[in-house]
N, C-alpha and C positions, 0 to 999 in steps of 0.2 A: 760579852755575855758570860764567858767562862769565869772571868774575875768575879762577877756578881754571884755566880753559883758557889764558888769557893768561899766567899764571905758568908753566905747563908749557912754553910756546913760547919763553920767554926763556932767557937763559943761567943755568946753575945756579950758585948761590952756594955756595962750599965750606962745609961744616958745616951744610947745610940739613937739616931733617927731611923725609924723603921719604915721601909718602903714596901708597898704592896700593890700587886696587879692581880687580876683574876687568875685562878690557877691554870686556866687553859691558855692564857695569853701567849706564852712563849712556844706553843705548839705550832703557831703560824705567825711569827713575829712581824710586826710592822712598825709604823711610826711611833705609836704609843710606847712600845717596848724599848725602842731606841731612845725615846725621851727619858724614860726611867733610867736606863743604863748610863746615858751620857750625863744626866743630872747627878747621879750618884758619883761618877768619876770626878767631876769637877767640884762637887761639894767636898770630897775627900782632899782634893788639892788645896782647898781653903782651910783644911785642918779639922773638918767635922768628922765625927764617927757616924758612918752610914752603913746600913745593913738591910738586905732584903728580908722581910719578915718570914721566919720559919715557924709555921704553926705547930710543928712537932716538938720544938724545943724552946721557943722564945716566950717570955712573959711580957705582955704589953706594959704592965706597970713598971717594968725595969727600964723602959725606953724613955727618951725625951719627948717624942711625939710620934704620931703615925701619919705617914703621907701616902694617900691612896692615889693611884694612877688609873683613871677610867672609872666610870660609874657602873656599878654592878651590885646585884643583891648580895653577893659574897662580901663586897666591901661594906655594905650597909650593916651586915651582921657584925663585922669586925669593929666598925665605928661605934656600934651600940656598946660593945664590951669595953672599948677604949674609954668612952665617955663615962661609963659606970665606974671606971677605975681612976678617973681624974686625969686621963691622958689626952692631950690636945690632938685634934685631927685637922690635917690639911688635905684638900681634895683638888687634884688636877682632873677636871671632868672629861676633857678630850672628847667632846661630843658636839654634834650639830643636828638639828632637826629641820630637814628640808622637805617641804610638801611635795615637790616634783619627784624627789627621790623616793618618798614613801609610795607614791603611785607607781613609779616605774619599776621598783624592786620588790613589790609585794608578791608577785607571782600569780596574780589572779584578781579579778574584779572585786570579788567579795572581800578578800583580804585588804585590797587597796581601799575600798570604801570604809572598812573598819578602822584601818590605820589613820586615814584622813579624818574620820569622824573623831577619833580619840585626840588627834592633834588639835582640831578645831575646838573641842570641848576644853582642852587644857589651855588653849589660848584665850578662850572666853572666861574661864574660871581658874586662874592660876593658883588659887589657894585650895584647889581640890586635893584631897589626900592622895598620896601615892608614895611608892618606895623611893623614887628619885627626890621628891620634895623632902622626905624625911632625911635622906642622906645629906642633902644640902643644908638642912637645918642643924644636923649634928656636927657639921664642919665649922670650926672657928674661922678658917680662911678658905676661900675658894679661888683657885688659881687657873682661870681660863687662859687659853693661848692668845686671846685677842679681846679687844673691847666688845666686838660684835658678839662673841660667844657669851661673854658675861651679861650683856644686855638681853640676849635671847633667854638665858636662864632666869633672869629677873622677870621677863614677860610671861614665860610659860609656867614657872614654878614659884613665883613670888619671892625669889631669892633676895634677901636683904643686901642691897648694894654696898653697904658698909663692909661686907665680908669680902668683896671682890678685890683681888690683887692680880692684875694682868701680868702673866709671866709668859713671854713669847717662846716659841720653839727656837732651836738654834742649829748651828753648823760648826764643824771643826775648821779652823783656818787653813789647815794643810790641804784641803780640797782645792784651794785656789792655785797651788803650785804643783798639782799632780801632773805626771808625765803621761801623755797619750800613747806612747810607744808600746808598753806592755799589752794593752788591750788590742791595739792594731796588729801587733806581732802574732797574737793568739787567734784573732778572729778576722783578720784581713784588713787591708787599707780601705780608704774611701770614707766619705762623710755619711752620716745617717741621723735619723730621728731616734731618740732613745726613750724608752719607758723602763722604769725600775720600780717594782712594787709587787704587791700580791695580785695574783690573777683571779679576779672575782668580778661579779656584775657591778658592784659599787665603783670599781675603778674604771669601768667602761672600756675595757681593753678591746672588745669586739668592734665598737665604733671607731676606736683609734686605728685598728687594723684596716677597717674599711676606708677611713679618711685618707690614710697614707697611700692605700692602693689607688684611690681615685686620683691622687696627685702624682702617682708614680714615684713616690719617695721611699728609699730604703729605710726599714724600721728594724731596730734591735729591741727585743723584749727580754728584760732580765727579771726573773721571778718564777715562783712556783704557784700552782693553784692552791687556794685555801681549801682545807678538807671539806668535802661536800660539794665543791664547785668544779670537780674534775670534768664533768660533761661540758660546762661552759668553756673551760680551757681547751678542750678538744675541738669545740666549734671555732674558737679563735684560731687555732692552728690550721684547721681545714680551710678557712677563708683567707688565711695569711698569704699563701702563695710563695713564689720564689724570692720576693723582695723582703720577706721577714725572716730574721734570724732569731732563734729561741735559745736563750742562755739560762741555765739554772740559777736559782736565787744565790746571791752573794751576801755574806755578813756585812753589816754596816761598816766594820773596820777593815774590810778587805781592801788592800791597795789596788786590786784590779777593778773594783767598783769606782774608786776615785779616778782611775785611769780611763774608765768608760765615760765618766762625766767630761773629762778633758778631751776625749776623742770625738764626742758627739757634736753635731752642729746645732741640733734642736733637742730640747727635752720636752716631752708631752705628757700631761696628766689631766685629760678632760673628764675627770671623775664626776660622779653625781654630787659630791661635795668634798671639800678638804679643809683642814684646820691647822696649817695651810698646805700640808704636804712637805714632809722633811726632804724627800728626794728632790723636789722642785727647788727648795732653798739651796741645797748642795749644788745642783746643776747651775743655778744662777750665779753662785759664787765662783764656780769653775769657768764661767764665761759663756754658757749656752744661751741661745734665745729660748724663751720659755712659753709654751702653750699650756694654758691651765683653765680649769673650770671657773666660772664667776660665782658659783654657789659655795657658801661657807664664808671664811674670813680671808680669802685670797687677796682681795683688793686692798685690804688693810696692810698686807705685807708687800705686795708687788706694785701697788699703785697703777700708773699708766705705762709701766715699763715691761709688762708681759702682754702676750696675745691671748685673749679670752675667747672661749668657745663653749656654748651651752652643750651639755652632754647628749641631749636627745636630738640635736640638730646636726646631722651628718655634714651638710653643706658648710656650716660654721666651722666644724672641726677641720674639714679639708682646707677651707680658706685660710684659717689661722695657721695651719701647718705650712701652707705655701708662703704666706707673708713672713712667718718666722724663718723659714728656709732662706728666703731672699735677704732677710736682715742678717743672717749668719751669726758667727761667733763674735766674741769681743764686745759683749754688751757691758762696757765698763761702768756705766752709771748704775745699772742694776746690781752688778757685782759689788760695787762700793756701798750701795745701800744695804745689802745683806751683811757685808763685813762690818759696817759701822754699827748696825743695830742688833744683829742676831747671832753673835758668837756664843758658844756654850759657856764660856767663862763668865760672860755678862749675865746669862740666864742663871747660873749657879749663885752669883753674888746676890741677885735680886731674890732668889729663893731663900737663901740664908737669912736675908733681912726679914722675910715673912716669918721664918722660924723664930727669930729673936722677938718678933711681936707677940706671937701666940704662946711661946714656950721659952721664955728667957733662960739662958744658961746660968746655972747656980754657981 
């Protein structure tokens, strides 16, 4: 992340690919921010000039193209300016619309009814005007992380399927050879279930804590609460008990995080949806058994090689944790699937090919 910041502070090279995420994104970084940073790193290794867009200094018309990460109104405003100046726009939407999540995370019946009603209306009339539909229309190429995500955008917003270029999420190959000793030396020996991510209701940490407790399984939670969700994190801690160890968030490049993946027996991410969950991909490559939500595009990535549990079903979470624990580490077929299909170097090459389609290098 520091390398990205340094590049944005230096002078802009004419013809650079300009990357953008909402201005608040890196205040509580997650998978989308890692996707941006890792894509940038590997595009540079391919010889491309890549730069996080600096609104204080950069001029869009001096860039080769604008690549937006995440759907936001801020991105829409920037896309409007880019297109008015003849600059191509690529969009990695990084989104999923899950009705069960809308109901569970609304925070009240009235809000849930409103959100579900809006979803149903959008599903019935995909050409209904809206800022997301406009943003998709302004983008020359839309780069969902899965076929399922692209199909959902077409169903809900009338996205022209000819714009879709599926670009999966990725992992670094070094995760596969990580040493478990540093994590064990610092936090103690023994096997455990691991969660690594943001602590918020969408990630369903509370039900994970409850499921692990029901099975008597030790759990390590690596992450910090998302701003505004501190009470939720406190509740998770209160219910965690002595079998849960809480570890502050680690940077995606921290060797200790890779060591944690190597030390864990099971990785669990029973979220309300995932697209598909970068930490789960890394854990799979490291050899963990994986428990994950079926909502989102997870089945497209993990197939029948993961253990699935619906987020609102505590019994399913507990049962999946137990089965994954009994299966143990060394899930070589899953690790090989991830290594063969989802390395960041492969992701970057496919991304560069899309750039060449919509903004050929002069």
